[in-house]
C-alpha positions in Angstrom: 0.0 0.0 0.0 1.3 3.4 -0.9 2.2 5.6 2.0 2.1 9.4 2.4 5.6 10.7 2.8 6.5 14.3 3.7 10.2 15.3 3.2 11.6 18.7 4.1 14.6 19.9 2.2 13.3 17.6 -0.6 14.6 19.6 -3.5 18.3 18.8 -3.3 20.9 16.4 -1.9 19.9 13.9 0.8 16.3 15.1 0.8 15.9 14.6 -2.9 17.6 11.2 -2.9 15.2 10.2 -0.1 12.2 11.4 -2.0 13.3 9.4 -5.0 13.8 6.2 -2.9 10.3 6.4 -1.4 8.7 7.2 -4.8 10.6 4.3 -6.4 8.9 2.0 -3.9 5.5 3.3 -4.8 4.9 5.9 -2.1 3.3 9.4 -2.6 5.8 12.1 -1.7 5.5 15.7 -0.8 8.7 17.8 -1.1 8.9 20.9 1.0 11.6 23.5 0.7 12.4 27.2 0.6 12.7 27.5 -3.2 9.8 26.6 -5.4 11.8 26.6 -8.6 14.2 23.9 -7.1 11.4 21.7 -5.9 9.7 21.8 -9.3 12.9 20.4 -10.9 12.9 17.3 -8.8 11.9 15.1 -11.7 9.9 12.8 -9.5 6.7 11.8 -11.4 3.6 12.6 -9.4 5.4 14.3 -6.5 3.7 17.2 -4.8 5.7 20.3 -3.8 5.2 23.1 -1.4 7.5 26.1 -0.9 7.8 27.5 2.6 10.3 28.8 5.1 9.9 26.1 7.8 11.8 28.1 10.4 8.8 30.3 10.9 5.4 29.3 12.5 3.7 30.7 9.4 5.7 28.5 7.0 5.2 25.4 9.1 1.5 26.1 9.5 1.0 26.6 5.8 2.8 23.3 5.1 0.6 21.5 7.6 -2.6 23.0 6.0 -1.4 21.8 2.6 -0.7 18.3 4.0 -4.2 18.2 5.5 -5.7 19.1 2.1 -3.6 16.7 0.0 -2.8 13.8 2.3 -4.8 13.8 5.5 -2.7 11.4 7.4 1.2 11.3 7.3 2.8 7.9 7.3 6.4 9.1 7.2 7.9 12.5 8.0 11.5 13.0 7.1 13.1 16.2 8.4 16.0 16.7 6.0 15.9 20.5 5.7 19.0 22.3 6.9 22.4 23.4 5.8 25.7 25.1 6.5 25.1 28.4 8.2 28.4 29.7 6.7 26.7 29.7 3.3 23.8 32.0 4.6 24.1 35.8 4.4 26.8 37.1 6.8 26.2 39.2 9.9 26.0 43.0 9.6 29.3 44.2 10.9 32.3 42.5 12.3 31.8 42.8 16.0 32.8 39.4 17.4 29.7 39.0 19.6 27.4 40.1 16.8 29.1 37.6 14.4 28.8 34.8 17.0 25.1 35.6 17.8 24.4 35.6 14.1 26.1 32.2 13.5 24.3 30.5 16.3 20.9 32.0 15.4 21.2 31.1 11.7 22.3 27.6 12.3 19.5 26.9 14.8 17.0 28.5 12.5 17.8 26.4 9.5 18.7 23.1 11.2 16.7 22.9 14.4 13.6 25.1 14.0 12.8 23.8 10.6 12.6 20.3 12.0 10.9 21.1 15.2 8.2 23.4 13.8 7.2 21.0 11.0 7.1 18.1 13.3 5.0 19.9 15.8 2.7 21.1 13.0 2.2 17.5 11.7 2.4 15.6 15.0 -1.3 15.0 15.3 -1.6 13.8 11.6 0.9 11.0 12.0 -0.5 7.6 11.2 -1.3 5.7 14.4 -0.1 3.0 14.5 2.8 2.8 12.0 3.8 6.4 11.7 7.5 7.2 11.3 9.4 10.5 12.2 13.0 10.8 11.0 15.6 13.4 11.5 18.8 14.1 9.5 21.5 15.1 12.0 25.3 15.0 11.4 28.5 13.5 12.6 29.3 17.0 13.8 26.8 16.6 16.6 29.4 14.1 18.1 32.7 15.5 16.9 32.1 19.2 16.5 32.2 21.3 13.4 34.9 23.9 14.0 32.6 26.7 15.1 30.2 24.9 17.4 27.1 26.5 16.0 26.3 24.0 13.3 27.2 21.0 15.5 25.0 22.4 18.3 22.1 22.9 16.0 22.2 19.3 14.9 22.9 17.9 18.4 19.7 19.7 19.6 17.7 17.3 17.4 18.7 14.3 19.4 16.9 15.0 22.8 14.0 16.4 20.8 13.7 13.0 19.0 14.1 11.1 22.2 11.3 13.0 23.9 9.1 12.5 20.8 9.8 8.8 20.8 8.6 8.6 24.4 5.6 10.7 23.8 4.5 9.0 20.6 5.4 5.4 21.3 2.0 4.5 22.7 0.5 5.5 19.4 2.7 3.0 17.6 4.9 5.8 16.1 8.7 5.5 16.0 11.2 8.4 16.0 14.8 8.0 14.9 17.8 10.0 13.8 20.5 9.4 11.2 24.0 11.0 11.5 25.7 11.3 8.1 29.4 12.1 7.8 31.0 13.5 4.6 28.4 13.2 1.8 29.3 14.1 -1.7 26.9 15.5 -4.3 25.2 17.9 -1.9 25.5 21.7 -1.6 26.7 21.6 2.0 30.2 22.9 1.4 29.3 25.2 -1.5 32.4 26.1 -3.4 34.6 25.9 -0.3 35.7 22.3 -0.2 39.4 21.9 -1.1 40.8 18.7 -2.4 43.0 18.5 0.7 40.0 18.6 3.0 38.1 16.2 0.8 41.0 13.7 1.1 41.2 14.2 4.8 37.4 13.6 5.3 37.6 10.4 3.3 40.7 9.2 5.2 38.7 9.5 8.4 36.3 6.7 7.3 36.9 3.0 7.7 35.4 2.3 4.3 37.7 4.6 2.4 35.1 6.5 0.5 32.7 9.4 0.9 29.1 8.9 1.6 26.4 9.4 -1.0 22.9 10.8 -0.7 21.7 7.3 -1.6 23.5 5.9 1.4 21.5 8.1 3.7 18.2 7.7 1.8 18.5 3.9 2.0 18.9 4.1 5.8 16.0 6.4 6.2 13.8 4.2 4.0 14.7 1.1 6.1 14.0 3.0 9.4 10.5 3.8 7.9 9.9 0.1 7.0 8.0 -2.5 9.0 11.4 -4.2 9.6 12.4 -1.4 11.9 9.1 -1.2 13.8 10.7 -1.9 17.1 13.6 0.6 16.7 13.0 4.0 18.2 14.9 6.8 20.0 18.1 5.8 18.2 20.8 7.7 16.4 22.1 5.7 13.5 25.6 6.5 12.3 25.9 6.5 8.5 29.4 7.9 8.1 31.6 4.9 7.2 32.9 4.7 10.8 34.3 8.2 10.8 32.4 9.1 14.0 34.8 6.6 15.8 37.9 8.4 14.5 40.9 6.9 12.8 
């Protein structure tokens, strides 16, 4: 039976690969993102799209109203929206505290609020039993990210997911997190990834290769499957062992 799958950040990278994976298995997918023109280029036949800034109550509320009209119930919610705060517009001025406040605010807005607000908006629409809530975190939540702001914004998803798992478990709903490491073919680094850093990131893995969006998508799809029905409140590392260090 086809499921209703809502994917934030579904227009690019991991979100898009995840949408394709679910669609390829016969599910109906809704892609949500900030840029309508990007969503419309997904190339997924039959996919629905909705453009919204999920870091605002208005954006999340609008998305939830669209879901109510088009889907009714939500079988799978994948919170993949987010990104590298360093690629967002810079702070006004160079005062260190202003710059720091801007970095933390931006990262929590795009990585934490987008997930929390959409989940809260759709929580009552999750299929009971059988609903699945999934979050895309990062290896940075365990190892840091150099500045702290991005890592902190991803780490904040973990206790939220654990609390949700406890709250929704009686409804037969599971809540899990995946923590990717270095994943190629995404816009995370923008134009700033040097070959030296790419090599270092690959060398940190035990598998000797970068991750792909498909690696993450496959794990998310499995966590949403009946085979994973008794798995909840977990963080699944999908980073070639890099989280353990080399």
